[in-house]
ZAVODREN-792524 format. One record per residue (C-alpha): residue number from 1; residue in one letter; x, y, z. Coordinates in nm, 3 decimals. Layout:
N
+-----+---+---------+---------+---------+
:   k : r :      xx :      yy :      zz :
+-----+---+---------+---------+---------+
: NUM : a :       X :       Y :       Z :
...
+-----+---+---------+---------+---------+
***
This chain:
164
+-----+---+---------+---------+---------+
:   k : r :      xx :      yy :      zz :
+-----+---+---------+---------+---------+
:   1 : m :   1.511 :  16.505 :   3.009 :
:   2 : s :   1.848 :  16.443 :   3.120 :
:   3 : v :   1.973 :  16.145 :   3.358 :
:   4 : k :   2.230 :  16.211 :   3.670 :
:   5 : q :   2.549 :  16.097 :   3.608 :
:   6 : p :   2.629 :  15.799 :   3.902 :
:   7 : f :   2.806 :  16.007 :   4.184 :
:   8 : e :   3.128 :  15.832 :   4.169 :
:   9 : r :   3.134 :  15.993 :   3.800 :
:  10 : v :   3.058 :  16.328 :   3.955 :
:  11 : v :   3.302 :  16.351 :   4.249 :
:  12 : a :   3.612 :  16.228 :   3.932 :
:  13 : d :   3.473 :  16.519 :   3.721 :
:  14 : h :   3.449 :  16.768 :   4.002 :
:  15 : g :   3.668 :  16.634 :   4.282 :
:  16 : r :   3.996 :  16.842 :   4.190 :
:  17 : t :   3.734 :  17.143 :   4.127 :
:  18 : v :   3.675 :  17.136 :   4.530 :
:  19 : l :   3.991 :  17.111 :   4.622 :
:  20 : r :   4.107 :  17.352 :   4.495 :
:  21 : v :   3.836 :  17.596 :   4.682 :
:  22 : c :   3.933 :  17.329 :   4.926 :
:  23 : r :   4.197 :  17.477 :   4.890 :
:  24 : a :   4.218 :  17.960 :   4.865 :
:  25 : v :   3.945 :  17.873 :   5.071 :
:  26 : l :   4.167 :  17.700 :   5.416 :
:  27 : g :   4.475 :  17.611 :   5.254 :
:  28 : p :   4.639 :  17.297 :   5.209 :
:  29 : v :   4.641 :  17.153 :   5.570 :
:  30 : d :   4.248 :  17.172 :   5.625 :
:  31 : a :   4.168 :  17.123 :   5.296 :
:  32 : d :   4.154 :  16.763 :   5.234 :
:  33 : d :   3.947 :  16.700 :   5.550 :
:  34 : a :   3.723 :  16.909 :   5.369 :
:  35 : w :   3.718 :  16.807 :   5.020 :
:  36 : s :   3.560 :  16.472 :   5.226 :
:  37 : e :   3.294 :  16.688 :   5.413 :
:  38 : t :   3.209 :  16.851 :   5.117 :
:  39 : f :   3.200 :  16.484 :   4.993 :
:  40 : l :   3.036 :  16.301 :   5.214 :
:  41 : s :   2.730 :  16.549 :   5.274 :
:  42 : a :   2.673 :  16.553 :   4.879 :
:  43 : m :   2.644 :  16.231 :   4.826 :
:  44 : k :   2.382 :  16.208 :   5.122 :
:  45 : a :   2.204 :  16.440 :   4.915 :
:  46 : y :   2.272 :  16.426 :   4.584 :
:  47 : p :   1.989 :  16.132 :   4.539 :
:  48 : d :   1.747 :  16.494 :   4.562 :
:  49 : l :   1.955 :  16.668 :   4.300 :
:  50 : p :   1.755 :  16.779 :   4.007 :
:  51 : a :   1.900 :  16.615 :   3.782 :
:  52 : d :   1.915 :  16.935 :   3.565 :
:  53 : a :   2.094 :  17.111 :   3.798 :
:  54 : n :   2.414 :  17.278 :   3.800 :
:  55 : v :   2.624 :  16.997 :   3.985 :
:  56 : e :   2.965 :  17.212 :   3.937 :
:  57 : a :   2.797 :  17.537 :   4.121 :
:  58 : w :   2.637 :  17.282 :   4.408 :
:  59 : l :   2.931 :  17.147 :   4.481 :
:  60 : v :   3.149 :  17.511 :   4.531 :
:  61 : t :   2.871 :  17.585 :   4.798 :
:  62 : i :   2.910 :  17.296 :   4.986 :
:  63 : a :   3.270 :  17.327 :   4.949 :
:  64 : h :   3.210 :  17.704 :   5.046 :
:  65 : r :   3.000 :  17.581 :   5.384 :
:  66 : k :   3.283 :  17.317 :   5.492 :
:  67 : a :   3.524 :  17.615 :   5.497 :
:  68 : v :   3.316 :  17.763 :   5.681 :
:  69 : d :   3.310 :  17.503 :   5.901 :
:  70 : v :   3.662 :  17.399 :   5.954 :
:  71 : t :   3.747 :  17.768 :   5.982 :
:  72 : r :   3.457 :  17.828 :   6.235 :
:  73 : a :   3.562 :  17.534 :   6.470 :
:  74 : r :   3.979 :  17.638 :   6.416 :
:  75 : g :   3.875 :  17.973 :   6.592 :
:  76 : r :   3.747 :  17.742 :   6.859 :
:  77 : q :   4.043 :  17.527 :   6.928 :
:  78 : a :   4.328 :  17.571 :   7.224 :
:  79 : i :   4.611 :  17.687 :   7.074 :
:  80 : p :   4.926 :  17.410 :   7.136 :
:  81 : t :   5.175 :  17.508 :   7.323 :
:  82 : g :   5.590 :  17.466 :   7.312 :
:  83 : d :   5.823 :  17.364 :   7.046 :
:  84 : l :   5.691 :  17.348 :   6.669 :
:  85 : p :   5.719 :  17.079 :   6.382 :
:  86 : q :   5.980 :  17.199 :   6.173 :
:  87 : t :   5.876 :  17.411 :   5.875 :
:  88 : p :   5.832 :  17.092 :   5.514 :
:  89 : a :   6.180 :  17.121 :   5.251 :
:  90 : a :   6.175 :  17.288 :   4.883 :
:  91 : a :   6.145 :  16.986 :   4.754 :
:  92 : e :   5.788 :  16.904 :   4.926 :
:  93 : t :   5.621 :  17.199 :   4.907 :
:  94 : e :   5.390 :  17.256 :   4.631 :
:  95 : p :   5.476 :  17.477 :   4.321 :
:  96 : d :   5.166 :  17.659 :   4.426 :
:  97 : d :   5.248 :  17.739 :   4.813 :
:  98 : d :   5.381 :  18.126 :   4.681 :
:  99 : l :   5.011 :  18.131 :   4.559 :
: 100 : a :   4.841 :  17.984 :   4.871 :
: 101 : d :   5.010 :  18.211 :   5.127 :
: 102 : a :   4.919 :  18.535 :   4.901 :
: 103 : l :   4.537 :  18.457 :   4.921 :
: 104 : a :   4.594 :  18.352 :   5.264 :
: 105 : h :   4.653 :  18.731 :   5.313 :
: 106 : l :   4.361 :  18.861 :   5.105 :
: 107 : p :   4.030 :  18.960 :   5.289 :
: 108 : t :   3.768 :  18.707 :   5.364 :
: 109 : k :   3.520 :  18.759 :   5.113 :
: 110 : q :   3.812 :  18.831 :   4.844 :
: 111 : k :   3.983 :  18.539 :   4.871 :
: 112 : q :   3.658 :  18.353 :   4.795 :
: 113 : a :   3.572 :  18.567 :   4.524 :
: 114 : v :   3.877 :  18.490 :   4.346 :
: 115 : a :   3.896 :  18.191 :   4.434 :
: 116 : y :   3.528 :  18.075 :   4.329 :
: 117 : h :   3.581 :  18.271 :   3.980 :
: 118 : y :   3.911 :  18.255 :   3.839 :
: 119 : l :   3.999 :  17.909 :   3.973 :
: 120 : i :   3.708 :  17.747 :   3.951 :
: 121 : g :   3.554 :  17.943 :   3.685 :
: 122 : l :   3.181 :  18.060 :   3.837 :
: 123 : p :   3.004 :  18.333 :   3.711 :
: 124 : y :   3.027 :  18.606 :   3.925 :
: 125 : t :   2.583 :  18.568 :   3.932 :
: 126 : e :   2.702 :  18.194 :   4.076 :
: 127 : v :   2.973 :  18.337 :   4.331 :
: 128 : a :   2.714 :  18.621 :   4.432 :
: 129 : a :   2.487 :  18.333 :   4.508 :
: 130 : i :   2.775 :  18.167 :   4.732 :
: 131 : l :   2.843 :  18.404 :   4.905 :
: 132 : g :   2.516 :  18.653 :   4.944 :
: 133 : g :   2.521 :  18.979 :   4.775 :
: 134 : s :   2.514 :  19.110 :   4.423 :
: 135 : a :   2.719 :  19.024 :   4.106 :
: 136 : d :   2.844 :  19.398 :   4.145 :
: 137 : a :   2.971 :  19.298 :   4.483 :
: 138 : a :   3.120 :  18.996 :   4.375 :
: 139 : r :   3.271 :  19.119 :   4.051 :
: 140 : r :   3.426 :  19.425 :   4.261 :
: 141 : a :   3.536 :  19.186 :   4.586 :
: 142 : a :   3.717 :  18.955 :   4.271 :
: 143 : a :   3.885 :  19.232 :   4.063 :
: 144 : d :   3.999 :  19.435 :   4.414 :
: 145 : g :   4.157 :  19.078 :   4.532 :
: 146 : i :   4.312 :  19.012 :   4.156 :
: 147 : a :   4.460 :  19.351 :   4.207 :
: 148 : a :   4.569 :  19.266 :   4.538 :
: 149 : l :   4.746 :  18.903 :   4.435 :
: 150 : r :   4.923 :  19.171 :   4.143 :
: 151 : r :   5.052 :  19.317 :   4.414 :
: 152 : t :   5.220 :  19.076 :   4.629 :
: 153 : y :   5.199 :  18.753 :   4.467 :
: 154 : p :   5.631 :  18.697 :   4.281 :
: 155 : g :   5.449 :  18.547 :   4.008 :
: 156 : a :   5.140 :  18.744 :   3.998 :
: 157 : a :   5.283 :  18.950 :   3.654 :
: 158 : t :   5.428 :  18.564 :   3.490 :
: 159 : r :   5.067 :  18.444 :   3.579 :
: 160 : k :   4.837 :  18.686 :   3.316 :
: 161 : g :   4.675 :  18.463 :   3.065 :
: 162 : k :   4.656 :  18.231 :   3.305 :
: 163 : t :   4.319 :  18.413 :   3.441 :
: 164 : r :   4.049 :  18.470 :   3.365 :
+-----+---+---------+---------+---------+
***
């Protein structure tokens, strides 16, 4: 019989994975809020999670739902007018900003399938369970997303070895 880890250990073990999901789906601006919301929800539900559950897949599912919630809320917000702030200097940006931009331009299903399979490492059956649909559909969406990234992302040629 397996014993559940303390929740603090779950956060330490899977926090980066959840943040990558949030950034891939939402971009860097809203990712931190979605990450926090994911772990708040997970903390409430963790006592009822079976000890043999796949914690990473469970957290990715929660992160996906929180990202959808943020996306929906963003669509209901008023659009501010006036002067826009200046963009951050190149030194302040993260190294994967180009990848985040390329991911942001993919259709939603492709973006999510690429993030969950290639960035997080979930098998297509689990990706399909999160997104809805079949494993074949998840595989197709991920393949189409990777093909589009290879055409548009400048670092794709040098990062080929890093994809699964």
